N, C-alpha and C positions, 0 to 999 in steps of 0.2 A: 630666392623668393623675395619679392619686394616687401617692404615694411608698410603694410596697408594702413596702419594707424597713422603713420607719418603723412601719407597721402590724404587721408581723411582730414587731418588737421590743416594741411595745405588747401584743400578744397573748401573747407569751412571758412578759412580766412579769406580766400578769394571770393566766396559767396558774400561774406560780410562787406567786403570792399565794394562789390558791385551793387549790393542792395543799398549801401550808403550813397553811392554815386547817382543812382537813378532819380531821387527827388531833386537833386541839384540840376540835373540835365532837364528835367521837366520844368523846373522854375526858370531856367534859361530860355526855354522855348516859350513859356508863358510871357516872359519879359519881352522877348523879341516880337511876339505877336502883339503885345500891348503897344510897343513902340511903333510897330507897323501901322496900327490903327490910327495913330496920331500923326502919321506922316503922309506925304504924297504917295498915292498908290502906284504912280508911274516909276517903278524901281529902276527902269532902264535909263531914265533921264534925270533922276534925282540922286545926287551923290550920296545923300544920307540913306536913301531907300536901298541902294545897292549894298551898303554895309549891313543894313538890317536883314536883307534877303540872304546875304552870305552867312551871317550869324545864325539865322534860323535854319538854314540848310545844314550848317556844320553841327549845331546842337541836335538836330533831328537825326543826322547820321550817327552821331555818337550815342544817342539814346537807343537807336536800333541796334548798333553794334554791342552796346553794353547789355541790352535785353537778351540778345542772342547768346552772348557769353554767359550770362546768368543761367539761361536754359541749358547750356552745355555743362556747366558746373553742377547744376541740380541733377542732370541725367547721370553724371559720373557718380554723384553721391547715391543715386538710386542703384547704380550698378554695384557699388560697394555694399549696399544693404542686401542686394540680391546674391552677392557672392560671385558676380561675373566681372568685377573690376579687374583691369589688367590683362584682359583677353580681348583680342581684336573682334569687333562685332561682325566682320566680314568672314574671316577665315578661322577664328577661334584660337589662333596662336597667341602666345604670350607677347605682350607689348614690352619692349625693352625698358628696363628701369630708367635709363638715361632719358628716354623719350617721355616717360611719365614724369620725371623730374622737371623737364622743360615745359610740358603741356599736360599737367595732371588730369585734365578733363578729357583728353583725347580718347575716343573709342576705337582708334585704328592703329595697327602696327605700321611701321615705317613703309612697308611695301604698299599697303593700301592707302596710306596718306599720300604717297607719291602719285597716286592715280587721281589727284585733284581734290582729295579730301584733306581735312585738317585734323 
């Protein structure tokens, strides 16, 4: 039987990392938007504009990914509180401890994760 307290601590630490990262990513997006306002709006032909567009795109993607990751961590913490953590949400079978160590937020056993889920 997995040590759920250890996983709770891992999830809380991951949550803190993601919560701390989000303001930085939002600041990067705001900075890129501000730089974009002061530059030529023709990103295709302005060498500086292409860099700004790339930075904005990259920061936006990272923000989206981090927000989704935070949602997964919070859902795992909710499953811990509900007493369902460690069971696959599809089949109800126990999730292998090694999988939980690698991805403590996962709601899926390895069989259902292989079906395109994480």
